[in-house]
ZAPA-320843 format. One record per residue (C-alpha): residue number from 1; residue in one letter; z, y, x. Coordinates in nm, 3 decimals, m for minus. Example, Ala and Ser with C-alpha at 12.3 -4.5 7.8 and 13.67 -1.06 7.14 Angstrom:
REM residues 2
NODE/num/residu/zz/yy/xx
NODE/1/a/0.780/m0.450/1.230
NODE/2/s/0.714/m0.106/1.367
***
This chain:
REM residues 231
NODE/num/residu/zz/yy/xx
NODE/1/x/2.168/0.125/2.226
NODE/2/x/2.305/m0.205/2.350
NODE/3/x/2.125/m0.525/2.261
NODE/4/x/2.379/m0.618/1.994
NODE/5/x/2.384/m0.287/1.808
NODE/6/x/2.197/m0.255/1.478
NODE/7/x/1.933/0.012/1.441
NODE/8/x/2.055/0.306/1.234
NODE/9/x/1.729/0.498/1.172
NODE/10/x/1.483/0.404/0.897
NODE/11/x/1.149/0.566/0.811
NODE/12/x/0.988/0.479/0.475
NODE/13/x/0.612/0.508/0.415
NODE/14/x/0.463/0.493/0.064
NODE/15/x/0.138/0.328/m0.038
NODE/16/x/m0.165/0.444/m0.233
NODE/17/x/m0.157/0.609/m0.577
NODE/18/x/0.213/0.706/m0.549
NODE/19/x/0.426/0.939/m0.337
NODE/20/x/0.748/0.897/m0.143
NODE/21/x/0.973/0.972/m0.441
NODE/22/x/0.968/0.607/m0.545
NODE/23/x/1.180/0.525/m0.240
NODE/24/x/1.482/0.711/m0.380
NODE/25/x/1.687/0.407/m0.485
NODE/26/x/1.622/0.233/m0.151
NODE/27/x/1.706/0.559/0.028
NODE/28/x/2.038/0.590/m0.154
NODE/29/x/2.138/0.229/m0.082
NODE/30/x/2.064/0.268/0.287
NODE/31/x/2.235/0.607/0.312
NODE/32/x/2.546/0.461/0.148
NODE/33/x/2.558/0.208/0.431
NODE/34/x/2.536/0.476/0.697
NODE/35/x/2.165/0.466/0.784
NODE/36/x/1.970/0.779/0.867
NODE/37/x/1.667/0.764/0.639
NODE/38/x/1.346/0.969/0.641
NODE/39/x/1.049/0.946/0.406
NODE/40/x/0.689/1.015/0.502
NODE/41/x/0.473/1.196/0.246
NODE/42/x/0.129/1.061/0.328
NODE/43/x/m0.159/1.302/0.257
NODE/44/x/m0.359/0.982/0.173
NODE/45/x/m0.684/1.147/0.285
NODE/46/x/m0.743/0.912/0.579
NODE/47/x/m0.561/0.637/0.767
NODE/48/x/m0.572/0.847/1.084
NODE/49/x/m0.415/1.141/0.903
NODE/50/x/m0.143/0.928/0.748
NODE/51/x/m0.064/0.765/1.082
NODE/52/x/m0.038/1.113/1.236
NODE/53/x/0.199/1.225/0.958
NODE/54/x/0.412/0.916/1.021
NODE/55/x/0.423/0.980/1.394
NODE/56/x/0.548/1.333/1.325
NODE/57/x/0.847/1.190/1.139
NODE/58/x/0.903/0.926/1.408
NODE/59/x/0.909/1.202/1.671
NODE/60/x/1.211/1.347/1.488
NODE/61/x/1.418/1.028/1.506
NODE/62/x/1.705/1.022/1.755
NODE/63/x/1.676/0.658/1.853
NODE/64/x/1.528/0.317/1.771
NODE/65/x/1.383/0.307/1.421
NODE/66/x/1.286/0.056/1.153
NODE/67/x/0.945/0.157/1.014
NODE/68/x/0.884/0.042/0.655
NODE/69/x/0.558/0.044/0.459
NODE/70/x/0.470/m0.043/0.100
NODE/71/x/0.119/m0.151/m0.003
NODE/72/x/m0.134/0.071/0.183
NODE/73/x/0.167/0.193/0.380
NODE/74/x/0.146/m0.140/0.560
NODE/75/x/m0.181/m0.028/0.715
NODE/76/x/m0.017/0.302/0.809
NODE/77/x/0.279/0.140/0.983
NODE/78/x/0.049/m0.110/1.156
NODE/79/x/m0.137/0.187/1.306
NODE/80/x/0.157/0.424/1.367
NODE/81/x/0.412/0.157/1.461
NODE/82/x/0.306/0.153/1.825
NODE/83/x/0.519/0.469/1.857
NODE/84/x/0.784/0.411/2.123
NODE/85/x/1.073/0.472/1.883
NODE/86/x/0.969/0.191/1.648
NODE/87/x/1.176/m0.121/1.712
NODE/88/x/1.094/m0.319/1.397
NODE/89/x/0.840/m0.318/1.115
NODE/90/x/0.907/m0.403/0.751
NODE/91/x/0.625/m0.470/0.505
NODE/92/x/0.703/m0.444/0.133
NODE/93/x/0.427/m0.610/m0.074
NODE/94/x/0.200/m0.454/0.184
NODE/95/x/m0.131/m0.492/0.362
NODE/96/x/m0.107/m0.609/0.724
NODE/97/x/m0.444/m0.535/0.886
NODE/98/x/m0.538/m0.670/1.225
NODE/99/x/m0.742/m0.477/1.482
NODE/100/x/m1.063/m0.350/1.323
NODE/101/x/m0.949/m0.435/0.970
NODE/102/x/m0.885/m0.193/0.685
NODE/103/x/m0.743/m0.224/0.335
NODE/104/x/m1.104/m0.230/0.221
NODE/105/x/m1.186/m0.537/0.430
NODE/106/x/m0.865/m0.713/0.324
NODE/107/x/m0.943/m0.676/m0.048
NODE/108/x/m1.313/m0.758/m0.016
NODE/109/x/m1.272/m1.129/m0.087
NODE/110/x/m0.989/m1.183/m0.340
NODE/111/x/m0.860/m1.534/m0.411
NODE/112/x/m1.023/m1.706/m0.710
NODE/113/x/m0.853/m1.610/m1.033
NODE/114/x/m0.655/m1.324/m0.878
NODE/115/x/m0.591/m1.022/m1.101
NODE/116/x/m0.831/m0.736/m1.034
NODE/117/x/m0.651/m0.403/m0.986
NODE/118/x/m0.779/m0.147/m1.240
NODE/119/x/m0.916/0.094/m0.980
NODE/120/x/m1.156/0.343/m1.134
NODE/121/x/m1.488/0.429/m0.966
NODE/122/x/m1.442/0.693/m0.696
NODE/123/x/m1.480/1.057/m0.787
NODE/124/x/m1.546/1.309/m0.508
NODE/125/x/m1.425/1.055/m0.251
NODE/126/x/m1.097/0.966/m0.422
NODE/127/x/m0.963/0.675/m0.625
NODE/128/x/m0.724/0.651/m0.921
NODE/129/x/m0.586/0.361/m1.122
NODE/130/x/m0.672/0.339/m1.490
NODE/131/x/m0.379/0.513/m1.655
NODE/132/x/m0.375/0.279/m1.954
NODE/133/x/m0.353/m0.028/m1.731
NODE/134/x/m0.110/0.114/m1.475
NODE/135/x/0.205/m0.034/m1.628
NODE/136/x/0.079/m0.390/m1.642
NODE/137/x/m0.092/m0.392/m1.307
NODE/138/x/0.131/m0.181/m1.082
NODE/139/x/0.474/m0.163/m1.240
NODE/140/x/0.516/m0.443/m1.493
NODE/141/x/0.891/m0.473/m1.439
NODE/142/x/0.967/m0.101/m1.473
NODE/143/x/1.051/0.070/m1.803
NODE/144/x/0.746/0.197/m1.991
NODE/145/x/0.849/0.561/m1.955
NODE/146/x/0.885/0.530/m1.577
NODE/147/x/0.551/0.353/m1.548
NODE/148/x/0.391/0.627/m1.758
NODE/149/x/0.535/0.891/m1.526
NODE/150/x/0.395/0.710/m1.222
NODE/151/x/0.056/0.679/m1.391
NODE/152/x/0.052/1.049/m1.477
NODE/153/x/0.167/1.159/m1.130
NODE/154/x/m0.080/0.951/m0.931
NODE/155/x/m0.174/1.067/m0.584
NODE/156/x/m0.553/1.059/m0.534
NODE/157/x/m0.626/0.789/m0.275
NODE/158/x/m0.899/0.890/m0.032
NODE/159/x/m1.180/0.651/0.053
NODE/160/x/m1.122/0.729/0.421
NODE/161/x/m0.769/0.593/0.381
NODE/162/x/m0.895/0.280/0.211
NODE/163/x/m1.163/0.228/0.475
NODE/164/x/m0.971/0.337/0.784
NODE/165/x/m0.957/0.057/1.041
NODE/166/x/m0.646/m0.019/1.244
NODE/167/x/m0.700/0.027/1.618
NODE/168/x/m0.400/m0.147/1.781
NODE/169/x/m0.183/m0.328/1.524
NODE/170/x/0.183/m0.273/1.602
NODE/171/x/0.283/m0.612/1.462
NODE/172/x/0.106/m0.777/1.753
NODE/173/x/0.377/m0.651/1.987
NODE/174/x/0.679/m0.572/1.764
NODE/175/x/0.891/m0.792/1.535
NODE/176/x/0.820/m0.772/1.165
NODE/177/x/0.973/m0.862/0.830
NODE/178/x/0.785/m0.904/0.501
NODE/179/x/0.896/m0.896/0.137
NODE/180/x/0.657/m1.087/m0.091
NODE/181/x/0.658/m0.967/m0.453
NODE/182/x/0.586/m1.292/m0.634
NODE/183/x/0.467/m1.124/m0.959
NODE/184/x/0.242/m0.868/m0.789
NODE/185/x/m0.085/m0.796/m0.973
NODE/186/x/m0.219/m0.548/m0.717
NODE/187/x/m0.199/m0.754/m0.395
NODE/188/x/m0.208/m1.127/m0.483
NODE/189/x/0.105/m1.308/m0.361
NODE/190/x/m0.107/m1.571/m0.178
NODE/191/x/m0.265/m1.287/0.021
NODE/192/x/0.079/m1.145/0.097
NODE/193/x/0.194/m1.484/0.222
NODE/194/x/m0.115/m1.528/0.437
NODE/195/x/m0.086/m1.183/0.595
NODE/196/x/0.286/m1.224/0.666
NODE/197/x/0.226/m1.568/0.820
NODE/198/x/m0.049/m1.432/1.042
NODE/199/x/0.183/m1.156/1.162
NODE/200/x/0.464/m1.401/1.232
NODE/201/x/0.695/m1.203/1.005
NODE/202/x/1.037/m1.306/0.883
NODE/203/x/0.959/m1.353/0.512
NODE/204/x/1.164/m1.308/0.197
NODE/205/x/1.016/m1.364/m0.148
NODE/206/x/1.152/m1.201/m0.463
NODE/207/x/1.025/m1.195/m0.822
NODE/208/x/0.885/m0.849/m0.888
NODE/209/x/0.582/m0.632/m0.949
NODE/210/x/0.394/m0.423/m0.696
NODE/211/x/0.658/m0.156/m0.761
NODE/212/x/0.929/m0.387/m0.626
NODE/213/x/1.071/m0.106/m0.414
NODE/214/x/1.175/0.056/m0.744
NODE/215/x/1.251/m0.254/m0.954
NODE/216/x/1.443/m0.441/m0.681
NODE/217/x/1.567/m0.178/m0.437
NODE/218/x/1.857/m0.406/m0.348
NODE/219/x/1.624/m0.675/m0.214
NODE/220/x/1.417/m0.417/m0.027
NODE/221/x/1.723/m0.251/0.129
NODE/222/x/1.868/m0.589/0.227
NODE/223/x/1.552/m0.688/0.414
NODE/224/x/1.545/m0.352/0.592
NODE/225/x/1.906/m0.408/0.697
NODE/226/x/1.814/m0.753/0.828
NODE/227/x/1.539/m0.596/1.036
NODE/228/x/1.780/m0.331/1.163
NODE/229/x/2.017/m0.606/1.273
NODE/230/x/1.731/m0.797/1.433
NODE/231/x/1.773/m1.111/1.225
***
């Protein structure tokens, strides 16, 4: 690939509580523009396991790749993004842990007045969101029936994923882009802005819920295309 050529491979990594199916609209927009797109299905048992699953998909890419993570997926791409095929990182309303940090440490001290995600007490080492509060907290700008489906199809989020610490954050050595969801009630927008600033990311901000990858797939796809073009 010459220095002026855009990247054509994209790998999408989902966050906690949901699976990779939510990426479908973003997938279709990117495919229509000629990108090769793969989606990682995180086991969400541990950060190490999810990073390993992501590296398996990266191994299958045929060239430089944009690695994209939503929410907890930001921790996954921070850990797995040191893979030699990753040329750019894109964070979508995502956590951006530094070395030794985990999602757990990043949420330990929320800003005053920030909404508290309705995470239920752990059961057998796994977390769920309160089904009745899922729509308002996670997916406020999605139709009620879609939010209900997401609430009823939740992926149990393992405590070892929540507490897994990043070893060598890829954003320290690779360029990154960040989409702030300004109506997010899961990760406070001020926290998103602070993490993206610390990482030196190119930042876009769009009105949207935590499920912005579904509610605004156009904005998400456009930022990924900017990262692929290196601008």
